[in-house]
C-alpha positions in Angstrom: 31.9 -79.6 -2.4 34.7 -80.5 0.5 35.7 -82.9 -2.5 36.6 -80.5 -5.1 40.1 -79.2 -5.9 41.4 -75.9 -4.8 41.6 -75.0 -8.4 37.8 -75.7 -8.9 36.6 -73.9 -5.9 38.9 -70.9 -6.9 37.1 -70.9 -10.5 33.6 -70.9 -8.7 35.0 -68.4 -6.1 35.8 -66.0 -8.8 32.3 -66.4 -10.5 30.4 -66.0 -7.3 32.6 -63.1 -6.6 32.9 -61.5 -10.0 30.3 -62.5 -12.4 27.2 -62.8 -10.3 27.5 -59.5 -8.7 28.8 -58.1 -12.4 25.2 -59.8 -13.8 23.5 -58.3 -10.8 25.0 -55.0 -11.3 23.9 -55.3 -15.0 20.5 -56.1 -14.4 20.4 -53.3 -11.8 21.4 -50.8 -14.2 19.0 -52.2 -16.7 16.2 -51.8 -14.2 17.9 -48.4 -13.6 17.6 -47.1 -17.2 14.1 -48.5 -17.6 12.9 -46.5 -14.0 15.1 -43.7 -15.5 12.8 -43.8 -18.9 9.8 -43.8 -16.8 10.9 -41.0 -14.4 12.0 -38.9 -17.0 8.8 -39.3 -18.8 6.6 -38.9 -15.7 8.8 -35.9 -14.3 8.6 -34.4 -17.2 4.9 -34.6 -18.0 4.9 -33.3 -14.0 6.9 -30.7 -14.7 4.9 -29.7 -17.7 1.7 -29.6 -15.9 3.5 -27.9 -12.8 4.8 -25.4 -14.5 1.4 -24.7 -16.4 -0.3 -24.5 -13.3 2.1 -22.4 -11.7 1.8 -19.8 -14.5 -1.9 -20.2 -14.4 -2.3 -19.8 -10.7 0.3 -16.4 -11.0 -2.0 -15.1 -13.5 -5.1 -15.5 -11.9 -3.4 -14.5 -8.2 -2.3 -11.2 -9.8 -5.6 -10.6 -11.6 -7.4 -11.4 -8.0 -5.1 -9.0 -6.3 -5.8 -6.7 -8.8 -9.4 -6.9 -8.5 -9.2 -6.9 -4.5 -7.1 -3.6 -4.7 -9.7 -2.3 -7.2 -12.5 -3.2 -5.0 -11.2 -1.6 -2.0 -10.3 1.8 -4.2 -13.8 1.8 -5.6 -15.4 1.0 -2.0 -13.4 4.2 -0.7 -14.3 6.3 -3.6 -18.3 5.7 -3.5 -18.3 6.1 0.0 -16.6 9.1 -0.4 -19.2 10.3 -3.0 -22.0 9.3 -1.0 -21.2 11.3 2.3 -20.5 14.3 -0.6 -24.2 14.0 -1.6 -25.8 13.5 1.5 -23.6 16.8 2.4 -24.9 18.5 -0.4 -28.4 17.5 0.0 -27.8 18.7 3.6 -27.0 22.0 3.0 -29.7 22.4 0.6 -32.3 21.7 3.2 -30.6 24.3 5.2 -30.8 26.7 2.8 -34.8 26.2 2.6 -34.7 26.9 6.2 -33.1 30.4 5.6 -35.4 30.9 2.6 -38.4 31.0 4.9 -36.9 32.8 7.5 -35.8 35.2 5.3 -39.7 35.7 3.7 -41.0 35.6 7.2 -39.4 38.7 8.1 -40.9 40.6 4.8 -44.0 42.5 4.5 -46.2 39.5 3.2 -48.2 40.3 0.3 -49.3 38.6 -3.0 -46.6 40.1 -4.7 -43.8 39.7 -2.0 -44.9 35.8 -2.7 -44.7 35.7 -6.6 -41.4 37.5 -6.6 -39.7 35.2 -4.1 -41.6 32.4 -5.8 -40.1 33.3 -9.3 -36.5 34.0 -8.3 -36.0 30.6 -6.4 -35.4 28.1 -9.5 -33.3 25.4 -9.9 -31.9 23.0 -12.9 -33.2 19.7 -13.3 -32.2 17.0 -15.8 -34.6 16.5 -18.7 -34.0 13.6 -21.1 -34.9 12.8 -24.7 -38.1 11.5 -26.0 -37.9 7.8 -26.4 -39.8 4.9 -28.5 -40.4 1.4 -28.0 -38.3 -0.8 -30.3 -40.6 -3.9 -30.8 -37.6 -5.9 -32.3 -35.3 -5.4 -29.5 -38.0 -5.2 -26.7 -36.5 -1.8 -25.1 -36.9 1.7 -25.0 -34.6 3.9 -27.8 -34.1 7.6 -27.9 -35.4 9.0 -31.5 -32.8 11.0 -33.6 -29.8 11.9 -31.6 -26.8 12.7 -32.9 -23.9 11.7 -31.1 -21.0 12.4 -32.9 -18.4 15.2 -32.1 -16.5 16.5 -34.9 -14.4 19.0 -32.8 -11.9 15.8 -31.7 -8.5 17.3 -30.1 -5.2 17.3 -31.9 -2.7 15.1 -30.2 1.0 15.8 -30.3 3.6 13.0 -30.8 5.1 13.7 -27.4 1.5 13.3 -25.7 0.3 9.9 -27.3 1.0 8.1 -24.3 -2.1 6.8 -22.5 -3.9 10.4 -24.1 -7.5 10.0 -22.9 -10.0 12.3 -24.4 -13.5 12.7 -22.7 -16.4 14.8 -24.9 -18.2 17.6 -23.1 -20.9 15.8 -21.4 -24.4 16.0 -23.2 -26.9 16.0 -20.6 -30.4 18.2 -21.2 -31.5 19.9 -18.3 -34.6 22.4 -17.6 -35.0 25.2 -14.9 -37.8 24.7 -13.0 -39.3 26.4 -9.6 -37.7 25.3 -6.5 -41.3 25.6 -4.7 -44.6 24.1 -5.7 -46.6 26.5 -3.3 -45.8 29.5 -1.1 -48.6 30.4 1.5 -49.3 32.9 4.1 -52.4 31.7 6.4 -54.0 33.0 9.7 -54.0 31.5 13.3 -57.3 29.7 12.0 -56.1 28.2 8.8 -57.5 30.3 6.3 -55.1 31.2 3.5 -54.7 34.9 3.0 -51.7 35.1 0.6 -51.1 32.3 -1.9 -48.7 31.4 -5.0 -49.1 27.6 -6.2 -48.9 25.3 -9.2 -50.9 22.9 -7.2 -54.4 24.7 -6.4 -54.3 28.7 -6.7 -57.7 28.4 -4.8 -57.3 30.0 -1.3 -58.5 27.1 1.2 -59.1 26.8 5.0 -55.9 24.2 5.4 -56.8 23.4 8.8 -59.4 20.8 7.3 -57.2 17.7 6.0 -59.1 17.3 2.9 -58.1 20.7 1.6 -54.3 20.2 2.1 -51.8 18.3 -0.6 -53.3 14.8 -1.8 -55.6 14.9 1.2 -52.4 13.6 3.1 -51.4 16.7 5.5 -52.1 17.2 9.3 -49.6 19.9 9.7 -52.1 22.3 11.1 -52.4 20.5 14.2 -48.6 20.3 14.4 -47.9 24.4 14.3 -49.7 25.8 16.9 -46.4 25.4 19.3 -43.9 27.0 17.2 -42.0 30.1 18.8 -40.6 32.8 17.0 -37.9 31.6 14.5 -38.8 28.1 14.8 -39.6 25.8 11.9 -41.9 22.8 11.2 -40.4 20.5 8.3 -42.9 17.9 7.0 -42.1 13.9 5.8 -41.7 13.6 2.0 -45.5 13.9 1.0 -46.5 12.5 -2.6 -49.0 10.1 -4.6 -47.8 6.9 -4.7 -47.2 5.5 -8.3 -47.3 2.0 -8.9 -46.7 -0.5 -11.3 -47.3 -4.2 -12.1 -44.3 -5.0 -13.9 -40.6 -4.8 -12.5 -38.1 -4.4 -14.9 -38.4 -3.1 -18.7 -42.0 -2.1 -19.4 -42.4 -4.3 -22.5 -45.5 -5.4 -24.5 -44.7 -8.8 -23.6 -44.6 -8.2 -19.8 -48.0 -6.0 -20.3 -49.7 -8.9 -22.0 -48.7 -11.4 -19.3 -49.7 -8.8 -16.3 -52.9 -8.3 -18.6 -52.8 -4.6 -18.5 -52.9 -2.0 -21.4 -49.3 -1.4 -22.9 -49.5 2.4 -22.1 -46.4 3.4 -20.4 -47.9 6.6 -18.8 -50.2 4.4 -16.7 -47.2 2.8 -14.8 -44.7 4.5 -12.9 -41.2 5.9 -14.5 -38.5 3.9 -14.4 -35.7 5.5 -15.8 -34.5 3.8 -19.0 -36.5 0.3 -18.2 -40.1 3.1 -18.7 -38.9 6.4 -19.6 -42.3 7.3 -20.6 -43.7 6.2 -17.1 -45.5 8.5 -14.6 -43.5 10.4 -12.4 -43.7 10.5 -8.3 -44.5 14.0 -7.3 -44.2 15.1 -4.2 -43.5 18.2 -1.6 -41.6 19.0 1.6 -43.4 21.3 3.4 -41.4 24.1 5.7 -43.5 26.3 7.9 -42.6 29.1 10.6 -44.8 31.4 12.5 -45.3 35.4 11.4 -44.9 38.0 14.0 -46.2 41.4 13.8 -45.1 44.0 16.5 -44.3 40.6 18.4 -47.6 39.2 17.9 -48.1 35.7 16.3 -50.6 36.7 13.4 -50.1 33.6 11.6 -47.8 31.2 9.5 -45.9 31.5 6.5 -45.5 28.0 4.3 -43.4 26.9 1.4 -44.0 23.7 -0.2 -40.3 22.6 -1.5 -40.8 20.5 -5.1 -39.2 17.1 -4.1 -38.0 16.8 -7.7 -34.9 19.1 -6.5 -34.0 16.7 -3.5 -34.5 13.4 -5.9 -32.5 15.5 -8.4 -29.1 14.4 -6.3 -29.7 11.0 -6.8 -32.1 10.1 -9.8 -29.3 10.8 -12.8 -26.5 9.9 -10.5 -24.1 7.6 -12.3 -21.5 6.2 -9.7 -19.1 4.4 -11.9 -19.4 6.5 -15.4 -17.1 9.1 -16.4 -19.6 11.7 -15.7 -21.2 12.2 -12.2 -24.7 12.9 -14.1 -26.5 10.6 -17.1 -29.1 11.8 -19.3 -31.3 8.9 -18.1 -30.1 6.0 -15.7 -30.6 2.0 -16.5 -31.5 0.4 -13.1 -31.2 -2.8 -14.6 -27.3 -2.4 -14.7 -27.0 -2.2 -11.0 -25.3 1.2 -10.6 -27.8 3.8 -9.4 -28.2 5.8 -6.3 -31.7 6.3 -3.9 -32.4 8.3 -0.7 -34.2 6.8 2.4 -36.0 9.0 5.1 -35.1 8.7 8.7 -37.2 5.8 9.2 -36.2 3.8 6.3 -38.6 4.8 3.9 -37.8 5.2 0.5 -37.7 8.7 -0.9 -35.9 8.7 -4.2 -35.4 5.9 -6.5 -34.5 5.6 -10.4 -37.6 3.4 -10.5 -40.5 5.5 -9.0 -42.6 2.8 -7.9 -40.4 1.9 -5.3 -41.1 5.4 -3.5 -43.3 5.3 -0.5 -46.4 7.5 -1.2 -50.0 8.1 0.0 -53.2 7.0 -1.6 -54.8 10.3 -2.9 -58.5 8.8 -2.2 -58.0 7.8 1.4 -55.2 10.3 2.7 -53.5 7.3 4.0 -49.9 5.8 3.2 -49.7 2.8 0.9 -48.3 0.1 2.9 -44.5 -1.1 2.1 -43.6 -4.2 0.0 -43.6 -7.1 2.2 -41.7 -10.8 2.1 -43.7 -14.2 1.9 -43.7 -14.7 5.7 -44.8 -11.3 6.7 -47.7 -11.9 4.1 -48.6 -15.4 5.7 -48.7 -14.1 9.3 -51.0 -10.9 7.7 -53.4 -13.5 6.4 -53.5 -15.7 9.4 -54.1 -12.7 11.7 -57.7 -12.0 9.6 -56.6 -8.2 9.9 -58.3 -6.4 6.7 -55.5 -3.8 6.6 -52.4 -4.2 5.8 -51.1 -0.8 7.4 -52.7 -1.2 10.6 -51.2 -5.0 10.9 -47.6 -3.6 10.0 -47.8 -1.0 13.1 -47.9 -3.6 15.6 -45.4 -5.9 13.6 -41.8 -5.8 14.6 -39.5 -4.0 12.3 -36.4 -5.8 10.4 -37.5 -9.1 11.7 -35.0 -11.8 10.5 -33.9 -10.1 7.3 -31.9 -12.4 4.7 -31.6 -13.1 1.3 -33.4 -16.6 2.2 -36.5 -14.6 2.5 -38.8 -14.4 -0.7 -40.8 -11.3 -1.6 -44.5 -11.2 -1.8 -45.0 -10.9 -5.5 -49.0 -10.9 -5.0 -48.5 -7.4 -4.3 -47.1 -6.8 -7.8 -49.4 -8.7 -9.5 -52.6 -7.9 -7.6 -52.1 -4.3 -6.8 -49.0 -2.8 -8.4 -48.1 -1.4 -5.0 -44.6 -2.1 -4.1 -43.2 0.9 -2.2 -39.9 0.0 -0.5 -40.3 0.2 3.6 -36.7 -1.0 5.1 -38.6 -1.8 8.5 -40.6 -4.8 6.6 -38.4 -5.3 3.7 -37.2 -8.9 5.1 -36.2 -10.1 1.7 -33.7 -7.5 1.6 -31.0 -7.9 4.4 -28.7 -4.9 3.2 -31.9 -2.6 4.9 -30.4 -3.7 8.1 -26.8 -3.0 7.0 -27.6 0.5 6.1 -29.8 1.0 9.5 -26.3 -0.2 11.2 -24.2 1.9 9.2 -26.2 5.1 9.7 -27.9 4.5 13.3 -25.2 7.1 15.1 -24.8 9.5 12.3 -22.2 7.7 10.0 -21.6 6.2 7.0 -20.0 3.3 5.3 -20.7 0.2 2.9 -20.4 -3.4 2.5 -21.2 -5.9 -0.6 -24.1 -8.2 -1.3 -25.6 -10.2 -4.1 -28.7 -8.8 -5.1 -31.0 -9.0 -8.4 -28.6 -11.4 -9.8 -26.0 -9.0 -9.4 -22.9 -8.6 -6.9 -23.2 -5.3 -5.7 -21.4 -2.9 -3.5 -23.8 -0.7 -1.4 -23.0 2.3 0.6 -24.9 4.7 3.0 -24.4 8.3 4.3 -26.6 10.4 6.5 -28.2 13.4 5.5 -27.4 15.9 8.6 -30.3 17.9 9.3 -31.4 19.4 12.8 -34.4 21.4 12.2 -38.0 20.2 13.5 -38.4 16.7 14.3 -35.5 16.0 12.4 -33.3 17.2 15.1 -34.3 13.9 17.3 -32.9 11.4 14.9 -29.1 10.7 14.3 -29.8 10.2 10.7 -31.4 13.6 10.4 -33.4 13.5 7.4 -32.5 10.5 6.4 -29.6 8.9 4.3 -28.1 8.6 0.7 -27.3 5.2 -1.0 -25.6 4.1 -3.9 -25.5 0.7 -5.1 -22.9 -0.3 -8.0 -21.8 -3.6 -9.6 -18.4 -4.7 -8.5 -17.9 -6.5 -11.9 -18.0 -3.2 -13.6 -15.3 -2.1 -11.1 -12.7 -4.6 -12.5 -14.0 -5.3 -15.9 -10.7 -4.1 -17.1 -8.6 -6.6 -14.8 -11.1 -9.4 -16.2 -10.0 -8.0 -19.9 -6.7 -8.4 -18.9 -7.3 -12.1 -17.4 -8.8 -13.0 -20.7 -5.6 -12.0 -22.8 -3.4 -13.6 -20.2 -5.4 -16.9 -20.8 -5.1 -16.4 -24.6 -1.3 -16.3 -24.1 -0.8 -18.9 -21.8 -2.7 -21.3 -24.0 -0.6 -20.2 -26.8 2.8 -20.8 -24.6 1.5 -24.2 -23.2 1.2 -25.5 -26.8 4.6 -24.9 -27.6 6.1 -26.2 -24.4 3.9 -29.1 -24.9 5.4 -29.6 -28.5 9.0 -29.4 -26.5 8.3 -31.7 -24.1 7.1 -34.5 -26.5 10.1 -33.9 -28.6 12.1 -34.4 -25.4 10.8 -37.7 -24.5 11.5 -39.0 -27.7 15.3 -38.1 -27.7 15.3 -39.6 -24.3 13.6 -42.7 -25.0 15.9 -42.8 -28.2 19.1 -42.2 -25.9 17.9 -44.7 -23.3 17.7 -47.7 -25.8 21.1 -47.2 -27.3 22.5 -47.0 -23.4 20.9 -50.2 -22.5 22.4 -51.9 -25.9 26.0 -50.8 -25.1 25.2 -51.8 -21.6 24.3 -55.4 -22.8 27.3 -55.7 -24.8 30.0 -54.5 -22.2 28.5 -56.5 -19.8 28.7 -59.9 -21.9 32.5 -59.1 -22.7 33.4 -58.1 -19.0 31.8 -61.7 -18.2 34.2 -63.3 -20.6 37.3 -61.4 -19.6 36.4 -62.3 -15.9 36.2 -66.0 -16.8 39.3 -65.9 -18.2 41.3 -64.1 -15.5 39.5 -66.3 -13.0 41.3 -69.6 -14.9 44.6 -68.1 -14.7 44.6 -67.0 -11.3 43.1 -69.9 -9.8 46.2 -71.9 -11.5 48.6 -69.4 -10.3 47.4 -69.4 -6.8 46.6 -73.1 -6.5 50.5 -74.0 -7.2 51.8 -71.3 -4.7 49.2 -72.9 -2.2 50.8 -76.4 -2.9 54.3 -74.9 -1.8 52.9 -73.9 1.3 51.4 -77.0 2.0 54.3 -78.7 1.4 56.3 -76.5 4.0 53.9 -77.1 6.8 53.9 -80.8 6.2 57.9 -80.6 6.9 57.3 -78.4 9.9 54.7 -81.2 11.1 57.6 -83.5 10.9 59.8 -80.8 12.8 61.8 -80.5 10.0 62.5 -76.7 11.2 65.3 -76.0 8.4 62.7 -76.2 5.4 62.3 -73.0 3.2 60.4 -72.4 0.4 61.9 -71.0 -2.6 60.3 -67.5 -3.5 60.0 -66.8 -6.9 57.7 -63.5 -7.2 57.4 -60.4 -5.7 53.4 -60.2 -5.4 51.6 -61.0 -2.3 52.2 -64.7 -2.8 55.7 -63.8 -2.7 55.3 -61.9 0.5 53.5 -65.0 1.8 55.9 -67.3 0.8 58.7 -64.7 2.3 56.4 -64.7 5.4 56.4 -68.1 5.9 60.5 -68.5 5.7 60.7 -65.7 8.2 58.0 -67.6 10.6 59.9 -70.8 10.4 63.3 -69.0 11.4 61.6 -67.3 14.3 60.1 -70.5 15.5 63.4 -72.1 15.3 64.7 -69.6 17.7 61.9 -69.4 19.8 62.0 -73.3 20.5 65.8 -72.8 21.0 65.2 -70.0 23.4 62.2 -71.5 25.0 64.2 -74.5 25.9 66.9 -72.0 27.6 64.2 -70.2 29.4 62.8 -73.5 31.0 66.1 -74.2 32.6 66.1 -70.5 34.3 62.5 -69.6 34.9 62.5 -69.8 38.5 65.4 -67.4 39.2 64.0 -65.0 36.5 60.6 -65.0 38.5 62.0 -64.1 41.7 64.0 -61.1 40.1 60.9 -59.8 38.0 58.8 -60.0 41.1 61.2 -57.8 43.4 61.5 -55.4 40.5 57.7 -55.2 40.3 57.4 -54.2 43.8 60.1 -51.4 43.7 58.4 -49.8 40.6 54.9 -49.8 42.5 56.3 -48.2 45.7 58.0 -45.4 43.5 54.6 -45.3 41.8 52.5 -44.5 44.6 55.0 -42.1 46.1 54.9 -40.0 42.8 50.9 -40.2 42.5 50.6 -38.7 46.0 53.1 -35.9 44.9 51.2 -35.2 42.1 47.8 -34.9 43.9 49.3 -32.8 46.4 50.9 -30.4 43.5 47.4 -30.5 42.0 45.8 -29.3 45.3 48.3 -26.4 45.6 47.8 -25.6 41.8 44.1 -24.9 42.5 44.5 -23.0 45.8 47.3 -20.9 43.2 44.9 -20.3 40.6 42.2 -19.4 42.8 44.6 -16.8 44.3 45.6 -15.8 40.7 42.4 -14.9 39.3 41.6 -13.1 42.2 44.6 -11.1 41.7 43.7 -11.0 37.7 40.9 -8.7 39.0 43.0 -6.2 40.8 42.5 -3.8 37.9 39.4 -3.8 37.6 38.8 -3.7 41.4 41.3 -0.5 41.4 39.0 1.1 39.0 36.0 0.3 41.1 37.6 1.7 44.2 38.3 4.9 42.2 34.9 5.2 41.0 33.7 4.6 44.5 35.6 7.4 45.9 34.7 9.8 43.2 31.4 10.7 44.9 32.6 11.5 49.0 36.1 13.1 47.1 33.9 15.4 45.1 31.7 16.0 48.1 34.8 16.9 50.0 35.8 19.4 47.4 32.4 21.3 47.3 32.6 21.5 51.1 36.1 22.8 50.7 35.2 25.6 48.1 32.3 26.9 49.9 34.8 27.1 53.1 37.0 29.3 51.1 34.1 31.2 49.6 32.6 32.2 53.2 36.5 33.5 54.3 36.8 35.5 51.5 33.2 37.2 52.5 34.1 36.6 56.3 31.3 34.5 57.0 33.1 31.5 58.4 31.2 30.9 61.6 32.0 28.3 64.1 28.3 26.4 63.6 29.3 26.5 59.8 32.8 25.2 60.4 31.7 22.3 62.6 28.9 21.7 60.4 31.5 21.1 57.4 33.7 19.1 59.1 30.7 16.7 60.3 30.1 16.2 56.7 33.6 15.9 55.8 33.8 13.0 58.3 31.1 11.2 57.2 32.4 11.4 53.6 35.8 10.1 54.7 34.0 7.2 56.6 32.4 6.0 53.4 35.5 6.0 51.7 37.3 4.1 54.5 34.2 1.9 54.6 34.8 1.1 50.6 38.6 0.4 51.4 37.8 -1.7 54.0 35.6 -3.7 51.8 38.1 -4.3 49.5 40.7 -5.0 51.7 38.6 -7.8 53.1 38.0 -9.1 49.9 41.7 -9.9 49.2 42.5 -11.0 52.7 42.8 -15.1 53.1 39.6 -16.7 53.8 38.7 -18.8 56.9 36.2 -21.6 56.3 33.2 -20.9 58.7 29.3 -20.6 58.8 27.9 -17.2 57.4 24.8 -15.6 56.0 25.1 -16.2 52.0 22.7 -13.0 51.5 25.4 -10.5 53.0 28.3 -11.7 50.9 25.9 -11.3 48.1 24.9 -8.1 49.3 28.7 -7.2 49.5 29.7 -8.3 46.0 27.0 -6.2 44.6 28.1 -3.2 47.0 31.6 -3.7 45.4 30.6 -3.4 41.9 27.4 -1.6 41.2 28.5 1.8 41.2 30.9 1.2 38.0 28.2 -1.0 36.7 25.4 1.7 37.1 28.0 3.9 35.6 28.1 1.7 32.4 24.7 1.9 32.2 23.8 -1.4 33.8 21.6 -1.9 36.6 21.6 -5.2 39.3 18.2 -6.3 40.5 18.4 -8.2 43.9 15.4 -10.5 45.1 15.2 -12.7 47.6 12.2 -14.9 49.0 11.3 -14.9 52.3 14.0 -16.8 55.0 17.1 -16.4 52.6 18.2 -13.6 54.7 18.9 -15.9 57.7 20.2 -18.3 55.7 23.6 -19.7 56.4 26.2 -22.1 54.9 29.8 -23.5 55.4 32.4 -22.2 53.4 34.7 -19.5 52.3 33.0 -16.0 52.8 35.5 -14.0 50.6 35.7 -17.0 47.9 31.7 -16.6 47.3 32.3 -13.0 46.7 34.8 -13.6 43.9 32.3 -16.6 42.7 29.2 -13.6 42.3 31.5 -11.1 41.0 33.1 -13.6 38.3 29.8 -14.3 37.1 28.2 -10.9 37.3 31.2 -9.7 35.4 30.5 -12.4 32.6 26.9 -11.2 32.4 28.0 -7.4 32.3 30.3 -8.3 29.6 27.7 -9.9 27.4 25.3 -7.2 27.9 27.9 -4.5 26.8 29.4 -6.9 23.8 25.9 -7.6 22.4 24.4 -4.0 23.0 21.5 -5.6 24.9 18.2 -3.9 24.8 17.6 -4.6 28.5 20.5 -3.7 30.4 19.6 -5.5 33.8 21.2 -8.6 35.5 18.6 -10.3 38.1 19.7 -12.2 41.1 17.1 -14.3 42.6 17.5 -16.1 45.8 15.5 -18.7 47.6 15.7 -21.6 50.0 14.7 -25.0 48.7 14.6 -27.7 51.2 18.2 -28.3 52.4 20.1 -26.1 49.7 20.5 -22.4 48.9 19.5 -21.5 45.2 21.2 -18.5 43.9 20.0 -17.6 40.3 21.7 -14.9 38.1 20.1 -14.1 34.7 21.1 -11.7 32.0 19.1 -10.9 29.0 21.8 -10.2 26.4 20.9 -13.3 23.7 22.3 -16.6 25.4 25.0 -19.1 24.8 25.4 -20.9 21.8 24.6 -24.6 22.7 27.8 -26.2 21.2 30.1 -24.3 23.8 27.5 -24.4 26.9 29.5 -27.6 28.4 32.9 -26.0 27.8 32.8 -22.6 29.9 33.9 -24.3 33.1 37.0 -25.5 31.2 40.4 -23.9 32.0 41.5 -21.6 29.9 38.5 -21.4 27.8 37.0 -18.4 26.7 35.1 -16.5 24.0 36.5 -12.9 24.2 39.7 -11.7 22.8 43.4 -12.7 24.3 43.6 -9.4 25.9 40.1 -9.3 27.4 39.7 -12.6 29.3 42.1 -15.4 30.9 39.4 -18.2 30.7 40.3 -18.8 34.3 37.0 -17.1 36.1 34.0 -19.6 35.4 36.8 -22.5 35.9 38.1 -20.8 39.4 34.1 -20.5 39.8 33.4 -24.2 39.7 36.5 -25.2 41.7 35.4 -22.6 44.5 32.3 -24.0 44.9 33.0 -28.0 44.6 35.4 -27.5 47.5 32.6 -26.6 49.6 30.4 -29.2 48.0 28.5 -26.6 46.0 27.3 -26.9 41.9 27.1 -24.7 39.2 24.9 -25.0 36.2 24.2 -22.9 33.4 21.1 -22.7 30.7 19.4 -20.4 28.1 16.1 -19.0 29.4 13.7 -16.9 27.6 11.9 -14.4 29.4 8.7 -12.3 28.0 9.0 -8.6 29.2 6.3 -6.4 27.7 4.9 -8.9 25.2 8.8 -9.5 23.7 10.8 -12.7 24.5 14.2 -12.0 25.4 17.0 -15.1 25.1 19.5 -14.9 28.2 22.2 -16.8 30.2 20.8 -18.3 33.6 23.4 -19.4 35.9 22.1 -21.6 39.1 24.2 -21.8 42.1 23.3 -24.5 44.8 25.1 -24.4 48.2 24.2 -26.7 51.2 22.1 -24.8 54.0 23.2 -25.2 57.6 21.0 -25.4 60.3 20.8 -21.9 62.1 22.4 -22.9 65.6 
């Protein structure tokens, strides 16, 4: 390489610095275009997928929000409906109390009872006859014409969201309220009686003569006083079923029972022809004649009227009552007594009842775990076993129902206390235990259900001892029914999104094709342009190398001449470019070197003499410089002292306003005393004692004014350096300004730790006052300017080792971190030109540095009433002197 000529080297250099970078740039561009192509394809695909996902998620989120809002609204509506039904049942029961007490006051005879019986009737739903459809395996009503020819006329202006609901076509019939009304004597013998149960007059003190051999009320009513009422539980014969759900031929065959609907319990649309649960609630009150108890009046309320409040209730339909309930859809209402036993249900086989033969309650449906414990106990009677079994034990959806009770006996009444596979029982009991109402959602029977509970308030007889009163009403509703409209909207949106996504996909594919064509064209153009540029660069490199090498040869010739001490040689300049400038520079250099050589020769002759003269001059300059530095230092010290005084004088206007404010109160007091004297003079009541008392008061006010003036006079007099108590100076500073601060609505809160009140420092008392006032004024201005919520300035003082620490804190929003380090600079201010000089904090720092004190500033967050307030915190540190 060393043997190559300049020309060859220049050509190689041009190739290295021009062609190689160009080829690298071309390669990078090519790779960049390829990467761009890959990126455009991937990003387009990504954006397509992302936009698709965002749109889908937005739609889903909107639908979910709609569903949640519908759920909440429906939940409140069902809670209110449940409470209304419970209140209606409560009022209905109270009316029966009134009926009983009213009848007990009349002259009781068969006619009286008969008239009363016939006057008390009420409407109940009576649905149509149903036949079994073998093809569809369901029960259908026969020959019902549901067409409604009387459709409303709709005006054009009323078409928007016009919704017409035809008249509800629920069939009803009227039946007596009571199944039986009797008057019996004190021994239990019925005297007067009207009954649809048993028309014979019986001795009801014998249990077998009571309704389904199950009543024991005669033993419980002897203690009743005048006006008191006995109310029984719901008493009825249990009606069972070996089939759950729709009563079909297939299920009857599988259960090995005849397909006779009447042999199984009524279950709404699942078995509309089944046997209904019939029961009574007995009301009894004593009858008195001339204040002597002569017997008892008994009314057996037909429980069908209580069941009517829930049996045909449709919680989500257009109409509150349905002709018949389809319990398989999960939308129905039911009732429980005060202990949690079912007393009303669309499926009558779930209602708790009695065995007519034994007069005992049929035990409730239990879970597998309870049945296992029952079998292991060797107890023959499930009823006796349950009396000792803990109620509501570990109720959970994980528990399984004991299906043997359905298959073997068809006995499945619902008693919440032992229905451990139905945790909603615990939920209902918790909602109602203190007389309240509410709801929750549970997955039950394959359906997500909202269930409610509301107490039937009733305080007659034994029910007054229960917070649940007579019991509680509960409604179950299929949650999916609430937001079916929202789900249909979701399906429509999904279909629209599917169409739009296909359109967007076609557009994206077209864009990809266009991008690929464009990028391929770019690569071809880049390749061609790069080839042309390489050829041009090579040609330019040859020309430039020839030109530069010729010029360099001339410079080499010049340097050789110089090496031979031919200082008069000059290069002939032929161009105005950089090479020409280089040649001119060479010629100038040659001329200067020639002059310097000549001058150097002269200097060598006079060198010693020149050195001595320059040395003398430097000594004189050095002496003058020291004197000037001394003068500047003295001048700066005088300037700092003057600035301190100027800063103090700059506060005179504000101090005068403080004096005026301080004097206002004593002057007002003196004026009031004077007015009082004038008034007493007018009425001739100016005694010596009063005048003496007034003079003493005026003297006190004048002393207060004098003390104020003395404080201000001391502030402006010259300082003397000595030891002083810092706490006294801080207190003086506060005394000077606190009244005007209070007037402005700003309060100073001063606090000092133990030992600070006696702590001394060495310095200038009044200058410390000036420091404190400067910082307090800054804090006050910040509070006013920022309209701070906390208009308090805190001063906290403590002794820490050999230092006195003074902290001054406001809550006005803090200071910008960018200017925090500038606030102690002279003439730096964030206020308007007319509001600040920029000297206050500068002089504060200068004053403290004179006595080896320091001042720092930072932002501090303080928590007040759980709210964080930001403010500026100034920290002053003074050297502590030993108390001596």
